[in-house]
C-alpha positions as CSV (number, residue, x, y, z in Angstrom):
1,M,32.1,-21.9,-9.2
2,I,30.6,-23.5,-6.1
3,H,28.5,-20.4,-5.4
4,L,26.8,-20.9,-8.7
5,L,25.4,-24.3,-7.5
6,Q,22.2,-24.8,-5.5
7,V,20.3,-27.8,-4.5
8,N,16.7,-28.3,-3.3
9,P,16.5,-31.3,-1.0
10,S,12.7,-31.1,-1.1
11,S,12.6,-31.3,-4.9
12,G,11.4,-34.5,-6.5
13,E,14.7,-34.6,-8.4
14,P,17.6,-36.4,-6.8
15,I,20.4,-34.1,-5.6
16,Y,23.1,-35.7,-7.7
17,Q,20.9,-35.1,-10.8
18,Q,20.4,-31.4,-9.8
19,L,24.1,-31.0,-9.6
20,T,24.8,-32.8,-12.9
21,E,22.3,-30.7,-14.8
22,Q,23.5,-27.4,-13.3
23,I,27.1,-28.2,-14.3
24,K,26.0,-29.2,-17.8
25,R,24.2,-25.8,-18.1
26,L,27.3,-24.0,-16.9
27,I,29.4,-25.7,-19.6
28,A,26.8,-25.1,-22.3
29,A,26.5,-21.4,-21.3
30,G,30.3,-21.0,-21.5
31,V,30.6,-20.2,-17.8
32,L,32.9,-23.2,-17.4
33,L,35.6,-23.4,-20.1
34,E,37.7,-26.2,-21.4
35,G,40.4,-27.0,-18.9
36,D,38.7,-25.3,-16.0
37,E,39.0,-27.2,-12.8
38,L,36.0,-28.4,-10.9
39,P,36.1,-28.0,-7.1
40,S,36.8,-31.1,-5.2
41,V,34.0,-33.4,-4.1
42,R,34.7,-32.4,-0.5
43,Q,34.5,-28.7,-1.3
44,V,31.1,-29.1,-3.0
45,A,29.7,-31.3,-0.4
46,S,30.8,-29.0,2.4
47,S,29.5,-25.9,0.7
48,L,26.1,-27.4,-0.1
49,S,25.9,-29.4,3.1
50,I,25.3,-32.7,1.2
51,N,26.9,-36.1,1.3
52,P,30.2,-36.4,-0.6
53,M,28.9,-39.6,-2.3
54,T,26.1,-37.5,-3.9
55,V,28.7,-35.1,-5.4
56,S,30.9,-38.0,-6.4
57,R,27.9,-39.6,-8.2
58,S,27.3,-36.4,-10.1
59,Y,30.9,-36.1,-11.1
60,Q,30.8,-39.7,-12.2
61,M,27.8,-39.0,-14.5
62,L,29.7,-36.0,-16.0
63,L,32.8,-38.2,-16.5
64,S,30.7,-41.0,-18.2
65,E,29.1,-38.4,-20.6
66,G,32.6,-37.1,-21.5
67,L,32.0,-33.6,-20.2
68,V,34.8,-33.7,-17.7
69,L,38.2,-35.4,-17.5
70,R,40.1,-36.8,-14.5
71,P,43.7,-37.1,-15.5
72,R,45.5,-39.4,-13.0
73,G,46.8,-37.4,-10.0
74,Q,45.1,-34.2,-11.1
75,K,41.9,-32.4,-10.4
76,M,38.8,-33.0,-12.5
77,R,38.7,-30.6,-15.5
78,V,36.1,-29.6,-18.0
79,A,36.7,-31.6,-21.2
80,Q,34.2,-30.0,-23.6
81,A,33.5,-26.4,-23.1
82,Q,32.2,-25.2,-26.4
83,A,29.3,-22.9,-25.5
84,S,26.2,-24.2,-27.2
85,D,24.3,-22.1,-29.6
86,E,21.1,-20.5,-28.3
87,Q,19.0,-23.3,-29.9
88,A,20.9,-26.0,-28.1
89,R,20.6,-24.1,-24.8
90,S,16.9,-23.6,-25.3
91,E,16.4,-27.2,-26.0
92,M,17.9,-27.9,-22.5
93,L,14.9,-26.0,-21.1
94,Q,12.3,-27.8,-23.1
95,P,11.3,-30.4,-20.6
96,L,10.9,-27.8,-17.9
97,V,8.7,-25.6,-20.2
98,D,6.6,-28.7,-21.2
99,D,6.0,-29.4,-17.4
100,L,5.1,-25.7,-16.8
101,V,2.6,-25.6,-19.6
102,K,1.1,-29.0,-18.5
103,Q,0.7,-27.7,-14.9
104,A,-0.7,-24.4,-16.0
105,K,-3.3,-26.0,-18.2
106,Q,-4.3,-28.3,-15.4
107,L,-4.8,-25.2,-13.3
108,Q,-6.8,-23.7,-16.1
109,L,-4.5,-20.6,-16.3
110,E,-4.5,-18.4,-19.4
111,L,-1.3,-18.0,-21.3
112,S,-1.2,-14.3,-20.3
113,A,-1.2,-15.2,-16.7
114,V,1.7,-17.7,-17.1
115,Q,3.6,-15.1,-19.1
116,S,3.1,-12.6,-16.3
117,L,4.3,-15.0,-13.7
118,L,7.3,-15.8,-15.9
119,A,8.2,-12.1,-16.3
120,Q,7.9,-11.5,-12.6
121,S,10.3,-14.4,-11.8
122,W,12.6,-13.3,-14.6
123,N,12.9,-9.9,-13.1
124,S,13.2,-11.1,-9.5
125,V,15.6,-14.0,-9.8
126,T,19.3,-13.2,-9.8
127,I,22.1,-15.6,-10.6
128,P,25.5,-14.9,-8.9
129,S,28.2,-14.1,-11.4
130,D,31.4,-16.2,-11.5
131,D,33.5,-13.2,-10.6
132,A,33.6,-14.1,-7.0
133,D,36.0,-17.0,-7.9
134,N,38.5,-14.6,-9.5
């Protein structure tokens, strides 16, 4: 699962929040299933070259939202893993779409130009599959 996570330190969004949102999306998409173990804080921190406290903060947020469980003496596990329907998953993207539209309008770009950019990115971006963990 670690290979599915990416952070952008130069982003305006805090790294712990980037991790939290990515893990939420993996749960919503059904990539992480109920009972799946999350990698340890140290494993994630080492893999992404970030501070372990950052990962711990992200995991704590997931715990407080009830998305993961930490049974005493065991690894952290996914609590809720019901893959969301397409509508719910689309709603997760709405804030990003709103920001994109706002910026495109500020740049006075036409909708067709934005659609073209989106299509180019869609075709060029690849997301690693979770098969590498198996």
